[in-house]
C-alpha positions as CSV (number, residue, x, y, z in Angstrom):
1,M,-13.9,-19.5,0.8
2,E,-13.7,-22.2,3.5
3,A,-16.1,-24.4,1.6
4,I,-13.9,-24.2,-1.5
5,L,-10.9,-25.2,0.4
6,M,-12.7,-28.1,2.0
7,R,-13.7,-29.4,-1.4
8,A,-10.2,-29.1,-2.7
9,L,-8.8,-30.9,0.3
10,K,-11.3,-33.7,-0.2
11,S,-10.4,-34.1,-3.9
12,L,-6.7,-34.3,-2.9
13,G,-7.4,-37.0,-0.4
14,I,-6.3,-34.9,2.6
15,Q,-8.2,-35.8,5.7
16,I,-9.6,-33.0,7.9
17,L,-9.2,-33.6,11.6
18,S,-11.9,-32.6,13.9
19,P,-11.0,-30.8,17.2
20,D,-11.6,-34.1,19.1
21,E,-9.3,-36.0,16.7
22,Q,-6.7,-33.2,17.1
23,H,-6.8,-33.6,20.9
24,A,-6.7,-37.4,20.7
25,G,-3.7,-37.3,18.4
26,S,-1.8,-34.9,20.7
27,V,-2.4,-37.2,23.7
28,N,-1.9,-40.6,22.0
29,G,0.6,-39.6,19.3
30,S,-1.7,-41.2,16.6
31,D,-4.8,-43.2,16.2
32,S,-5.9,-45.9,13.8
33,K,-8.2,-43.6,11.8
34,T,-5.6,-40.9,11.1
35,S,-2.8,-43.4,10.5
36,E,-4.7,-44.8,7.5
37,S,-4.3,-41.5,5.7
38,G,-0.9,-40.2,4.5
39,M,-1.9,-36.6,5.0
40,C,-4.2,-34.7,7.4
41,I,-4.9,-31.1,8.2
42,E,-6.4,-29.7,11.4
43,R,-9.8,-28.1,11.1
44,S,-8.5,-24.9,12.7
45,A,-5.7,-24.7,10.1
46,V,-8.4,-24.7,7.3
47,S,-10.2,-21.9,9.0
48,T,-7.0,-19.9,9.4
49,L,-6.1,-20.5,5.8
50,A,-9.5,-19.3,4.6
51,Y,-9.2,-16.1,6.7
52,L,-5.7,-15.2,5.7
53,C,-6.1,-15.7,2.0
54,D,-8.9,-13.0,2.0
55,G,-11.2,-14.7,-0.4
56,D,-8.6,-15.6,-3.0
57,A,-8.8,-19.4,-3.7
58,R,-5.5,-19.5,-5.6
59,T,-3.7,-17.8,-2.7
60,G,-5.2,-20.3,-0.3
61,L,-4.2,-23.3,-2.4
62,N,-0.7,-21.9,-2.9
63,G,-0.3,-21.5,0.9
64,L,-1.5,-25.0,1.4
65,Q,0.9,-26.4,-1.2
66,M,3.9,-24.6,0.5
67,A,2.8,-26.0,3.9
68,V,2.6,-29.5,2.5
69,Q,6.0,-29.3,0.7
70,A,7.6,-28.0,3.9
71,Q,6.4,-30.9,5.9
72,L,7.3,-33.4,3.2
73,S,10.8,-32.1,3.2
74,Q,11.1,-32.8,6.9
75,L,9.7,-36.3,6.7
76,P,13.0,-38.1,6.2
77,H,14.4,-36.3,9.2
78,Q,11.4,-37.2,11.3
79,R,11.8,-40.9,10.3
80,N,15.4,-40.9,11.4
81,M,14.6,-39.3,14.7
82,N,11.7,-41.6,15.5
83,G,13.1,-44.8,13.9
84,S,9.7,-45.3,12.2
85,S,8.6,-45.8,8.6
86,A,5.3,-44.0,9.2
87,N,4.6,-41.3,6.6
88,R,1.6,-39.5,8.2
89,I,1.7,-35.7,7.9
90,I,-0.5,-33.4,9.9
91,I,-0.7,-29.8,8.7
92,T,-1.3,-27.5,11.6
93,E,-2.3,-23.8,11.9
94,D,1.3,-22.8,12.3
95,H,2.3,-24.8,9.2
96,V,-0.3,-22.9,7.2
97,K,1.0,-19.5,8.4
98,E,4.6,-20.5,7.6
99,G,3.5,-21.7,4.2
100,L,1.9,-18.4,3.4
101,Q,4.9,-16.5,4.6
102,R,7.3,-18.6,2.5
103,S,5.3,-17.8,-0.6
104,H,5.3,-14.1,0.3
105,I,1.6,-14.1,0.4
106,L,0.9,-13.3,4.1
107,Y,0.0,-9.6,3.8
108,D,-2.9,-7.9,5.5
109,R,-4.2,-5.7,2.8
110,A,-6.9,-4.2,5.1
111,G,-5.0,-4.0,8.3
112,E,-2.0,-2.6,10.1
113,E,0.6,-4.3,7.9
114,H,-0.9,-2.5,4.8
115,Y,-0.2,0.9,6.4
116,N,3.2,-0.2,7.8
117,C,4.5,-1.3,4.4
118,I,3.3,1.8,2.6
119,S,4.9,3.9,5.3
120,A,8.1,2.0,5.0
121,L,8.1,2.6,1.2
122,H,7.4,6.3,1.6
123,K,10.2,6.8,4.2
124,S,12.7,4.7,2.2
125,M,12.2,6.9,-0.9
126,R,12.4,10.0,1.2
127,G,15.6,8.7,2.6
128,S,16.9,8.1,-0.9
129,D,17.4,4.3,-0.2
130,E,16.6,2.7,-3.6
131,N,17.3,-0.8,-2.3
132,A,14.9,-0.6,0.6
133,S,12.3,1.2,-1.6
134,L,12.3,-1.7,-4.1
135,Y,12.0,-4.2,-1.2
136,W,8.9,-2.6,0.3
137,L,7.3,-2.2,-3.1
138,A,7.8,-5.8,-4.0
139,R,6.6,-6.9,-0.6
140,M,3.3,-5.2,-1.1
141,L,2.8,-6.2,-4.8
142,E,3.8,-9.9,-4.1
143,G,1.4,-9.8,-1.2
144,G,-1.5,-8.9,-3.5
145,E,-1.6,-5.1,-3.0
146,D,-3.6,-3.2,-5.6
147,P,-1.0,-1.6,-7.9
148,L,-3.2,1.4,-8.4
149,Y,-3.2,2.1,-4.7
150,V,0.6,2.2,-4.8
151,A,0.6,4.4,-7.9
152,R,-1.7,6.9,-6.2
153,R,0.6,7.1,-3.3
154,L,3.5,7.8,-5.7
155,V,1.6,10.7,-7.3
156,R,1.3,12.2,-3.8
157,F,4.9,11.6,-3.0
158,A,6.0,13.3,-6.2
159,S,4.7,16.7,-5.0
160,E,5.0,16.2,-1.2
161,D,8.6,15.1,-1.0
162,I,10.2,15.9,-4.4
163,G,8.2,18.9,-5.5
164,L,10.0,21.6,-7.4
165,A,13.4,20.0,-6.9
166,D,12.4,17.8,-9.8
167,P,9.1,18.8,-11.4
168,L,9.3,15.9,-13.8
169,A,8.7,13.5,-10.9
170,L,4.9,14.3,-11.0
171,T,4.9,13.4,-14.7
172,Q,6.7,10.1,-13.9
173,A,4.1,9.3,-11.2
174,V,1.1,10.0,-13.4
175,A,2.5,8.0,-16.3
176,A,3.1,5.1,-13.9
177,Y,-0.4,5.3,-12.7
178,Q,-1.8,5.3,-16.3
179,G,0.5,2.4,-17.3
180,C,-0.7,0.4,-14.3
181,H,-4.3,1.1,-15.3
182,F,-3.7,0.0,-18.9
183,I,-1.8,-3.2,-18.4
184,G,-2.4,-4.4,-14.8
185,M,-0.4,-6.9,-12.8
186,P,2.0,-8.6,-13.2
187,E,3.2,-6.6,-16.2
188,C,2.9,-3.2,-14.4
189,E,5.2,-4.1,-11.5
190,V,8.3,-2.9,-13.5
191,L,6.6,0.4,-14.1
192,L,6.2,0.9,-10.4
193,A,9.7,-0.3,-9.8
194,Q,11.1,2.3,-12.2
195,C,9.1,5.1,-10.6
196,V,10.1,4.1,-7.1
197,T,13.8,4.0,-8.1
198,Y,13.5,7.3,-9.8
199,F,11.9,8.9,-6.7
200,A,14.5,7.4,-4.4
201,R,17.3,8.9,-6.5
202,A,15.6,12.2,-7.1
203,P,16.5,15.4,-5.2
204,K,14.0,16.2,-2.5
205,S,12.1,19.4,-1.5
206,I,9.1,20.0,0.8
207,E,8.9,23.7,0.0
208,V,5.5,23.6,-1.7
209,Y,4.2,21.1,0.8
210,S,5.2,23.2,3.8
211,A,4.0,26.5,2.3
212,Y,0.6,25.0,1.6
213,N,0.3,23.7,5.1
214,S,1.1,27.2,6.3
215,V,-1.8,28.6,4.2
216,K,-4.1,26.0,5.6
217,A,-3.1,26.8,9.2
218,C,-3.6,30.5,8.5
219,L,-7.2,29.9,7.3
220,R,-8.1,27.5,10.1
221,N,-6.7,29.8,12.8
222,H,-8.4,32.9,11.5
223,E,-11.0,34.3,13.9
224,G,-14.1,35.9,12.5
225,P,-15.1,36.4,8.8
226,L,-12.4,35.8,6.3
227,P,-11.0,39.0,4.7
228,P,-12.7,40.1,1.5
229,V,-11.1,39.8,-1.9
230,P,-9.5,43.2,-2.7
231,L,-11.6,45.2,-5.1
232,H,-9.0,45.5,-7.8
233,L,-8.7,41.7,-8.0
234,R,-12.4,41.0,-8.2
235,N,-14.2,39.8,-11.4
236,A,-16.4,42.5,-13.0
237,P,-18.6,40.9,-15.6
238,T,-21.4,43.5,-15.3
239,R,-21.6,47.3,-15.6
240,L,-23.0,47.5,-12.0
241,M,-20.0,45.7,-10.7
242,K,-17.6,48.0,-12.5
243,D,-19.5,51.0,-11.3
244,I,-19.1,50.0,-7.6
245,G,-15.3,49.5,-8.1
246,Y,-14.8,45.8,-9.0
247,G,-11.6,45.4,-10.9
248,K,-10.8,49.2,-10.6
249,G,-7.0,49.9,-10.5
250,Y,-5.9,46.4,-11.6
251,K,-2.6,46.5,-13.5
252,Y,-2.5,43.9,-16.3
253,N,1.0,42.6,-15.9
254,P,1.7,41.7,-19.6
255,M,1.3,45.4,-20.5
256,Y,4.3,46.4,-18.4
257,K,7.9,45.8,-19.1
258,D,9.0,46.2,-15.5
259,P,7.8,44.3,-12.4
260,V,4.4,45.6,-11.3
261,D,3.9,47.0,-7.8
262,Q,0.6,45.5,-6.9
263,E,-0.9,43.7,-3.8
264,Y,-2.5,40.3,-4.3
265,L,-3.3,39.3,-0.7
266,P,-6.0,40.8,1.5
267,E,-5.0,44.0,3.3
268,E,-4.7,42.3,6.7
269,L,-2.3,39.7,5.3
270,K,0.0,42.2,3.6
271,G,3.6,41.1,4.0
272,V,2.9,37.5,5.0
273,N,5.2,35.0,3.3
274,F,3.9,31.5,3.5
275,F,7.1,30.1,2.0
276,K,9.3,31.5,4.8
277,R,10.1,28.8,7.2
């Protein structure tokens, strides 16, 4: 990635300053070599740019363009302050970072910012804030986040935070995921925006999520062998199994008009209600 940027800079006529030249420039203000070129960039700035653009040459060049444009816009002000007609521009590491930020590209897809943004999106939808939800979605997508990653998180959110309060939320999420898979970015961004807005506005329920966590806790905290499946609930595909009692006494619910009095949990869990909070 760094080699690509170096070739691009050379073709554009942008001089790359070595560490020694950077130091000399900071001490003397300028030198004859760098004064000949209208635009220079610090070697450390190139390395930073290559690192932050995460292997994406277009991202790197866009960030460089924003950094150059920002410095060009400040050139008349610098001339007035210094009373000089010099037009030399030196792009520093800080300028590169600012350029990436201004183009909404500086986004750590593999680090802490990745998890911070998806957490902010999740919490904004849970809090029914549609404006904040769209902001965090756009911040991830404009930063280069994989839309399928966001779509997968929305599928999870549909059951975890909305659940049975609006069962159609899961359908919305799966449809959004499939749409993103079919058409990709940038066309799929509006699909995700629609889904995120729907979720922010939807009623919320964690009933199923909490109940399932209670079941998991019950299983993990159980000491000794897990209780056996009650005989009347067991599958009995062979005569031997039927002879030893598998399936015996099971009441086939569709055959009864009234509710059937029948236990479905193991004996030692009789009366346990995982939905009771």
